[in-house]
C-alpha positions as CSV (number, residue, x, y, z in Angstrom):
1,X,164.7,-110.6,203.0
2,X,165.6,-111.9,206.4
3,X,164.9,-115.4,207.6
4,X,162.2,-113.5,210.0
5,X,160.5,-111.9,207.1
6,X,157.1,-113.6,206.4
7,X,156.9,-115.0,203.0
8,X,154.3,-113.7,200.5
9,X,151.2,-116.1,200.8
10,X,150.5,-118.1,197.8
11,X,147.0,-118.8,196.5
12,X,146.0,-122.5,196.8
13,X,145.5,-124.1,193.6
14,X,141.3,-124.5,192.6
15,X,138.4,-122.1,193.6
16,X,139.5,-119.4,195.8
17,X,138.7,-119.4,199.6
18,X,135.0,-118.8,200.4
19,X,132.0,-120.6,201.6
20,X,132.2,-124.7,201.1
21,X,130.5,-125.9,197.9
22,X,127.5,-127.8,198.3
23,X,128.0,-131.3,197.5
24,X,125.8,-131.9,195.2
25,X,126.7,-129.0,193.1
26,X,130.2,-129.8,193.1
27,X,129.5,-133.1,191.8
28,X,127.3,-131.9,189.3
29,X,130.2,-129.4,188.2
30,X,132.6,-132.1,188.3
31,X,130.3,-134.3,185.7
32,X,129.7,-131.1,183.6
33,X,133.5,-130.5,183.2
34,X,134.0,-134.3,182.4
35,X,131.4,-134.2,179.9
36,X,133.3,-131.2,178.1
37,X,136.6,-132.9,178.4
38,X,135.2,-135.8,176.6
39,X,133.3,-134.1,174.0
40,X,136.5,-131.9,173.1
41,X,139.3,-134.2,173.5
42,X,138.0,-137.6,173.3
43,X,139.1,-140.3,175.4
44,X,140.8,-141.8,177.7
45,X,140.4,-138.8,180.1
46,X,142.2,-138.3,183.3
47,X,141.5,-136.6,186.6
48,X,143.8,-133.7,185.9
49,X,142.1,-132.8,182.8
50,X,138.5,-132.9,184.8
51,X,139.9,-131.1,187.7
52,X,141.4,-128.3,185.3
53,X,138.3,-127.6,183.3
54,X,135.9,-127.7,186.5
55,X,138.3,-125.4,188.1
56,X,139.0,-127.6,191.3
57,X,142.3,-129.0,192.5
58,X,142.4,-132.9,191.9
59,X,142.2,-133.5,195.5
60,X,138.7,-131.7,195.3
61,X,137.6,-134.0,192.6
62,X,139.0,-137.2,194.4
63,X,137.0,-136.2,197.3
64,X,133.8,-136.8,195.1
65,X,134.8,-139.5,193.0
66,X,137.7,-141.9,194.4
67,X,138.6,-143.2,191.0
68,X,137.8,-143.0,187.1
69,X,135.5,-145.8,187.2
70,X,133.3,-144.1,190.0
71,X,133.5,-141.0,188.0
72,X,132.4,-142.6,184.6
73,X,129.5,-144.8,186.5
74,X,128.3,-141.4,187.6
75,X,128.3,-140.0,184.2
76,X,126.6,-143.3,182.9
77,X,123.9,-142.9,185.6
78,X,123.3,-139.5,184.4
79,X,122.4,-140.8,181.0
80,X,121.1,-144.0,181.4
81,X,118.1,-142.5,183.4
82,X,116.6,-141.0,180.1
83,X,118.1,-143.7,177.7
84,X,116.2,-146.5,179.9
85,X,112.9,-144.2,180.1
86,X,112.8,-144.2,176.4
87,X,113.0,-147.8,176.0
88,X,110.6,-148.2,178.6
89,X,108.1,-146.4,176.7
90,X,108.8,-148.6,173.7
91,X,107.6,-151.7,175.7
92,X,104.5,-149.9,177.1
93,X,103.2,-149.9,173.2
94,X,100.8,-152.3,171.8
95,X,103.3,-153.8,169.1
96,X,104.6,-156.9,168.0
97,X,108.0,-157.6,169.6
98,X,110.0,-157.4,166.3
99,X,108.6,-153.8,166.0
100,X,109.6,-153.2,169.5
101,X,113.2,-154.6,168.7
102,X,113.5,-152.1,166.0
103,X,112.8,-149.3,167.9
104,X,115.3,-150.1,170.7
105,X,117.8,-150.5,168.2
106,X,117.0,-147.3,166.6
107,X,117.0,-145.7,170.1
108,X,120.3,-147.0,171.1
109,X,121.8,-145.8,167.7
110,X,120.5,-142.5,168.1
111,X,122.2,-142.4,171.6
112,X,125.9,-143.7,170.0
113,X,125.4,-141.1,167.2
114,X,124.6,-138.2,169.2
115,X,128.3,-138.1,171.1
116,X,130.7,-141.0,169.9
117,X,133.4,-139.8,172.3
118,X,130.7,-140.1,175.4
119,X,130.1,-143.5,174.0
120,X,133.6,-144.7,173.9
121,X,133.8,-143.4,177.7
122,X,130.8,-145.3,178.8
123,X,131.9,-148.7,177.1
124,X,135.0,-148.0,178.7
125,X,137.3,-150.6,176.7
126,X,140.4,-149.0,177.8
127,X,140.6,-146.4,180.6
128,X,143.8,-145.2,182.2
129,X,144.5,-142.6,184.9
130,X,147.6,-141.6,186.3
131,X,146.5,-142.5,189.9
132,X,146.8,-146.0,188.9
133,X,150.5,-146.0,188.0
134,X,151.9,-146.0,184.7
135,X,150.8,-148.3,182.2
136,X,148.2,-149.2,184.7
137,X,145.0,-149.9,182.8
138,X,141.4,-150.9,183.8
139,X,138.5,-152.5,182.2
140,X,135.0,-151.2,182.9
141,X,131.7,-150.9,180.9
142,X,129.0,-149.3,182.7
143,X,126.8,-148.6,179.6
144,X,126.7,-152.2,178.6
145,X,126.1,-153.5,181.9
146,X,123.3,-151.2,182.5
147,X,121.6,-151.7,179.3
148,X,122.2,-155.7,180.0
149,X,120.4,-155.6,183.1
150,X,117.5,-153.8,181.6
151,X,117.5,-156.5,178.4
152,X,117.7,-159.0,180.9
153,X,114.5,-158.3,182.4
154,X,112.6,-157.8,179.1
155,X,113.9,-161.4,177.8
156,X,112.8,-162.7,181.3
157,X,109.3,-161.2,180.8
158,X,109.1,-162.8,177.3
159,X,110.3,-166.1,178.3
160,X,108.1,-166.1,181.4
161,X,105.3,-165.3,179.3
162,X,105.6,-168.1,176.7
163,X,106.2,-170.3,179.3
164,X,110.0,-171.0,178.7
165,X,112.7,-171.2,181.1
166,X,114.1,-167.8,181.8
167,X,117.5,-168.9,183.0
168,X,119.3,-167.9,179.7
169,X,117.8,-164.5,179.6
170,X,121.3,-162.9,180.7
171,X,123.2,-164.7,177.8
172,X,120.3,-163.5,175.4
173,X,120.5,-160.1,176.9
174,X,124.1,-159.3,176.7
175,X,124.7,-160.8,173.3
176,X,121.7,-158.7,171.9
177,X,123.1,-155.5,173.7
178,X,126.5,-156.2,172.7
179,X,125.4,-156.5,169.2
180,X,123.6,-153.2,168.7
181,X,126.2,-151.2,170.8
182,X,129.2,-152.5,168.8
183,X,127.5,-152.4,165.4
184,X,126.0,-148.9,166.0
185,X,129.5,-147.6,166.9
186,X,130.8,-149.4,163.8
187,X,128.3,-147.8,161.3
188,X,129.3,-144.3,163.0
189,X,132.6,-144.7,162.0
190,X,131.9,-146.0,158.6
191,X,128.4,-145.3,157.4
192,X,128.3,-147.3,154.4
193,X,124.1,-147.6,154.6
194,X,121.6,-145.4,154.8
195,X,120.4,-145.1,158.6
196,X,117.1,-146.8,158.1
197,X,118.5,-149.6,156.2
198,X,121.2,-150.2,158.7
199,X,118.7,-150.5,161.5
200,X,116.3,-152.6,159.5
201,X,119.2,-154.9,159.0
202,X,120.6,-154.9,162.4
203,X,117.2,-155.8,163.4
204,X,116.5,-158.6,160.8
205,X,120.0,-160.3,162.3
206,X,118.9,-159.9,165.6
207,X,115.2,-161.1,165.4
208,X,115.7,-165.0,164.8
209,X,117.2,-165.1,168.2
210,X,114.3,-163.5,169.7
211,X,111.7,-165.3,167.5
212,X,113.4,-168.6,168.7
213,X,112.5,-167.9,172.7
214,X,108.8,-167.3,171.6
215,X,109.1,-163.4,170.7
216,X,106.6,-164.1,167.9
217,X,103.9,-165.5,170.0
218,X,102.6,-162.1,171.5
219,X,102.4,-158.4,171.1
220,X,103.0,-155.9,174.0
221,X,102.9,-154.2,176.1
222,X,106.0,-155.9,178.1
223,X,105.5,-155.2,181.9
224,X,108.6,-154.9,183.9
225,X,109.3,-154.7,187.8
226,X,108.9,-150.9,188.8
227,X,112.7,-148.9,188.7
228,X,114.2,-151.9,187.4
229,X,114.0,-153.7,190.9
230,X,114.5,-157.7,191.3
231,X,111.3,-158.9,191.8
232,X,108.5,-160.8,190.2
233,X,107.6,-160.3,186.5
234,X,104.1,-159.5,185.7
235,X,102.9,-161.1,182.6
236,X,100.8,-158.4,181.0
237,X,101.7,-159.2,177.3
238,X,98.9,-160.5,175.0
239,X,99.7,-163.6,173.8
240,X,99.3,-164.1,169.9
241,X,98.9,-167.6,168.2
242,X,101.1,-168.6,165.9
243,X,99.9,-168.7,162.1
């Protein structure tokens, strides 16, 4: 071969040449690939793994998600919509708050049990990616953050309904959601108790805090602002006098 002989063209990495993929389709395919990587390999995951599973070059993945936290946030959004809709449905029931609390504990436990690897990813205690450099790690907890935001609205509604100061709603919410998520994860690793008994005992542990802010003084429904946006909390809960 002489210097003037054209080199054989190489096919670029990733999908073959052709019409550009619709951005929404590409985004969905990347998220689907990330789900499969997590289910099969556990965590942490890397862009290289996700790109290989999706059949894209890493540059194509970075074009959609600039970093791993952005990809994890998108996975969280995908699952949180259904989880929060189910939690909201519990709050629409004319139930005592303790029964609502137990139903929410069971709901979150079901979510954690359904895919422990996914739960670990969305909790993101430790996530690393080669793009950040060797030994560089980040802390990111989208599942905990979103559930805490939702629970803050719930506690604010309860506190306003019983004419109490809602200033501590976020503290109560973070403590409650953290206890549920971490307890569910621990139970999943070592289920020493029957599932129903575990849910009952965790509810009993959490209830005194909810009771202390007036949770025993009314029954549902608990009305939250639409779509979880900031706004005035309407008090549609039915008050119930103490015995």
